[in-house]
matplotlib code that plots the C-alpha trace (Angstrom):
import matplotlib.pyplot as plt

x = [-92.2, -92.6, -94.5, -91.8, -89.4, -91.6, -92.0, -88.2, -86.5, -89.9, -91.6, -90.5, -93.1, -96.0, -95.4, -98.9, -98.8, -101.9, -103.6, -102.0, -104.1, -104.4, -104.9, -106.7, -110.2, -111.2, -109.2, -109.4, -107.6, -104.8, -104.5, -104.5, -101.3, -99.9, -100.2, -99.3, -95.9, -95.7, -96.3, -93.4, -90.9, -91.1, -87.8, -85.5, -81.6, -80.0, -77.5, -79.3, -78.7, -81.5, -81.9, -85.1, -86.0, -88.9, -89.6, -86.6, -84.1, -82.2, -80.6, -78.5, -77.4, -76.3, -78.5, -78.5, -82.3, -83.8, -87.4, -89.1, -93.2, -95.5, -94.5, -90.7, -88.1, -84.6, -83.0, -79.4, -78.5, -74.3, -71.6, -69.1, -66.9, -69.8, -70.0, -73.8, -75.1, -78.4, -81.0, -84.4, -85.8, -89.6, -90.9, -94.0, -95.4, -92.6, -89.7, -86.6, -84.8, -81.4, -78.3, -75.0, -74.4, -77.3, -78.5, -82.0, -83.2, -87.1, -89.3, -92.9, -95.6, -94.9, -97.3, -97.1, -96.3, -93.3, -92.0, -92.6, -90.8, -87.5, -87.7, -89.1, -91.9, -95.1, -96.8, -97.9, -94.6, -96.7, -97.4, -93.7, -92.4, -95.0, -93.5, -89.7, -90.5, -92.0, -95.6, -98.3, -101.0, -104.8, -106.9, -110.5, -112.4, -115.7, -115.8, -113.0, -112.4, -109.3, -108.2, -105.3, -103.3, -101.6, -99.4, -97.7, -98.0, -99.3, -102.6, -104.8, -106.7, -109.2, -110.2, -112.5, -112.8, -115.0, -114.8, -113.5, -110.1, -109.2, -106.1, -104.5, -102.5, -100.3, -99.4, -97.4, -98.8, -97.5, -95.3, -97.6, -94.6, -96.5, -94.8, -96.2, -99.5, -101.1, -103.3, -105.5, -108.4, -110.4, -108.2, -105.3, -102.1, -101.6, -99.1, -97.4, -95.2, -93.0, -91.2, -88.0, -84.9, -86.6, -84.0, -84.0, -83.1, -83.5, -85.5, -87.9, -88.3, -87.7, -87.3, -84.2, -85.7, -88.3, -89.5, -92.4, -93.6, -96.0, -96.7, -98.9, -96.2, -93.2, -91.5, -89.5, -87.9, -85.9, -84.3, -81.4, -80.9, -77.4, -76.2, -79.5, -80.4, -83.8, -85.7, -82.6, -82.9, -82.9, -82.5, -85.4, -82.8, -82.4, -85.6, -85.5, -82.6, -82.6, -82.0, -78.3, -77.4, -76.2, -79.1, -82.2, -85.4, -88.5, -91.8, -93.4, -96.9, -99.4, -101.7, -104.4, -102.8, -103.1, -105.1, -108.3, -107.4, -104.2, -103.5, -99.9, -98.8, -97.0, -98.4, -96.0, -96.8, -98.8, -99.7, -103.6, -104.1, -102.2, -105.0, -107.2, -104.8, -104.8, -102.7]
y = [-71.1, -72.7, -75.9, -76.2, -76.4, -78.5, -81.4, -81.3, -80.9, -82.0, -79.1, -78.4, -80.1, -77.5, -75.5, -75.6, -75.2, -74.2, -76.0, -75.1, -73.0, -75.9, -78.7, -81.5, -82.1, -85.6, -88.8, -90.5, -88.0, -88.1, -91.8, -91.7, -89.3, -91.6, -95.0, -92.8, -91.7, -95.5, -97.2, -95.3, -97.0, -100.6, -101.8, -101.3, -102.4, -101.4, -102.3, -101.8, -102.0, -104.1, -103.6, -105.4, -105.9, -108.3, -111.1, -112.9, -110.5, -108.1, -108.5, -106.3, -107.4, -105.7, -107.1, -106.7, -106.5, -106.8, -106.0, -105.9, -105.1, -107.1, -109.6, -110.5, -109.8, -111.1, -110.4, -111.7, -111.1, -110.5, -111.1, -108.1, -109.3, -108.9, -113.4, -114.1, -115.6, -116.1, -115.5, -115.9, -115.7, -115.4, -114.8, -114.1, -117.8, -119.7, -119.3, -120.6, -120.0, -121.5, -120.1, -120.5, -124.2, -125.3, -128.8, -127.6, -125.4, -124.3, -123.7, -123.2, -121.2, -116.8, -116.6, -113.8, -116.0, -117.7, -114.4, -113.5, -115.6, -115.1, -111.2, -110.0, -108.6, -110.5, -109.6, -110.6, -110.2, -107.2, -105.4, -105.9, -104.6, -101.7, -100.9, -101.0, -98.1, -95.8, -96.8, -98.5, -101.1, -99.5, -101.5, -102.7, -99.4, -98.8, -95.2, -92.6, -88.9, -86.6, -83.7, -81.6, -82.1, -78.8, -80.4, -82.8, -80.1, -83.1, -84.7, -87.3, -90.1, -91.5, -95.0, -97.4, -101.2, -103.9, -105.7, -102.6, -102.2, -98.6, -97.1, -93.8, -92.3, -89.0, -87.7, -84.8, -82.3, -81.9, -85.2, -87.6, -89.1, -91.5, -90.0, -92.7, -95.2, -96.9, -100.0, -100.3, -103.1, -101.1, -98.2, -100.8, -100.0, -103.4, -101.9, -99.0, -97.6, -94.7, -93.1, -90.9, -88.8, -88.7, -88.4, -88.5, -91.6, -91.8, -88.8, -90.4, -89.5, -92.4, -92.7, -94.1, -94.9, -97.2, -98.1, -100.9, -101.2, -103.8, -103.0, -105.9, -108.3, -106.2, -106.0, -102.8, -102.9, -100.5, -100.3, -97.9, -97.7, -96.8, -97.8, -97.2, -98.5, -97.2, -99.0, -101.3, -104.0, -106.9, -110.9, -113.4, -116.0, -113.2, -114.1, -118.2, -119.8, -123.6, -125.1, -126.2, -130.1, -129.9, -129.1, -131.1, -129.5, -128.9, -127.6, -125.0, -125.3, -121.7, -121.9, -122.2, -125.5, -127.0, -129.9, -128.7, -131.2, -130.7, -129.8, -130.7, -128.0, -125.1, -122.0, -119.0, -115.9, -113.1, -109.8, -109.9, -107.3, -108.8, -110.4, -107.8, -105.6, -105.0, -103.0]
z = [-59.9, -56.3, -57.9, -60.1, -57.5, -55.2, -58.1, -58.6, -55.0, -52.5, -50.3, -46.9, -44.1, -43.8, -46.8, -48.9, -52.9, -54.6, -57.5, -60.9, -63.1, -65.8, -63.4, -64.3, -62.8, -63.9, -62.3, -65.6, -67.4, -64.4, -64.5, -68.8, -67.8, -65.8, -68.2, -71.1, -69.4, -68.3, -71.2, -73.1, -71.3, -72.5, -71.6, -68.9, -68.1, -64.8, -62.2, -59.0, -54.8, -53.1, -49.3, -48.1, -44.5, -43.4, -40.3, -42.0, -41.0, -43.2, -47.1, -49.0, -52.7, -55.8, -58.9, -62.3, -63.2, -67.1, -67.6, -71.0, -71.5, -70.8, -68.1, -68.7, -66.2, -65.5, -61.9, -61.1, -57.5, -57.8, -55.3, -54.5, -56.7, -59.0, -59.2, -60.0, -56.8, -57.5, -60.8, -61.8, -65.3, -66.7, -70.1, -68.6, -68.7, -67.0, -64.9, -63.7, -60.5, -59.2, -56.8, -57.2, -56.0, -55.0, -55.9, -56.8, -59.5, -59.0, -62.1, -62.6, -63.7, -63.5, -61.0, -58.3, -55.6, -57.2, -58.9, -55.5, -53.4, -55.7, -56.5, -53.6, -55.1, -54.6, -57.5, -61.1, -63.7, -65.8, -62.2, -61.2, -64.9, -64.6, -60.8, -61.7, -65.3, -62.4, -62.9, -60.3, -61.0, -60.4, -58.0, -60.0, -58.9, -59.0, -58.2, -58.7, -57.7, -57.6, -55.5, -55.1, -52.2, -51.2, -48.8, -51.8, -54.4, -56.6, -57.7, -55.4, -57.1, -54.5, -56.3, -54.6, -55.3, -53.8, -50.6, -48.7, -51.0, -51.8, -53.5, -53.2, -56.0, -55.8, -59.5, -60.6, -62.2, -66.4, -65.9, -64.8, -62.4, -59.8, -56.7, -54.1, -53.9, -51.4, -51.7, -48.3, -46.9, -44.3, -44.1, -43.2, -45.4, -47.6, -49.5, -50.2, -53.2, -52.8, -56.4, -55.9, -57.5, -61.5, -64.0, -67.3, -69.3, -73.0, -72.9, -70.0, -66.7, -64.5, -60.4, -59.0, -56.4, -55.4, -52.0, -51.0, -47.8, -46.4, -42.7, -41.9, -43.2, -41.7, -45.5, -46.3, -49.3, -51.3, -54.7, -55.9, -59.6, -60.5, -64.3, -66.6, -69.5, -71.1, -74.3, -75.4, -77.3, -74.6, -76.7, -76.0, -74.1, -71.3, -70.0, -70.7, -68.7, -68.2, -65.5, -65.2, -65.8, -62.5, -60.4, -59.9, -61.5, -58.6, -60.2, -57.6, -57.9, -57.8, -55.8, -58.2, -59.0, -55.3, -55.3, -52.8, -50.8, -50.0, -46.4, -46.3, -48.9, -47.8, -49.1, -50.3, -49.0, -50.9, -50.7, -49.4, -52.4, -55.1, -56.8, -57.2, -58.9, -62.9, -65.3]

ax = plt.figure().add_subplot(projection="3d")
ax.plot(x, y, z, "-o")
ax.set_aspect("equal")
plt.show()
């Protein structure tokens, strides 16, 4: 009973929860539980509040987010009167993004640096869609192990990758809910994801609060869901939006498209671990 209460409401600091009698003992089984739970959520339509804090200052906005596996994404930022202020649309291969009243519309390949510049999530489209439905990208691991974290009341999966890259993932027993994930390099946290306020939507458990932190870049991002639809039909047109006729299209290159001799190009910042994450 104590385990059930803690999983639903969170245990008070200092509380210890013993592992359940039927606890999983293999890291692969825990990760398979996470993957299965995430895969059942194929499409998401949500009204959200986004709060972003970084070196550029604080930003807060209301947004409409559409996500569809494997990598299609649409984010519309709205004004307090629900007028569209800015939009990002990506079908997983190409993206467009523009702001209301701007003379320039940006377009290009849907690489992490391009999607991250306009969505505040520096991830590949498939990784971002997975996070939005409560999943988590795993690093390419050469070693894995699982233990029971009595203080959290959840499994802790530790993944070891190459070049001092590691990942810690806390997973709820039974449900497969990801509570938290941390990617570290040389024991320094590069990317932290926290999922909270799980609710049933269409028969599936979905977090309604997602926090992303990148300590070394001083980034702190929170997405809070309001109205949510899960696994509803989304037209292809939602992810392929042409630049308005009144704008000038500017193509943004991805890192691997920049000429090796181009020292003047201004790179878009990217989380150091992004290229080493995979589904």
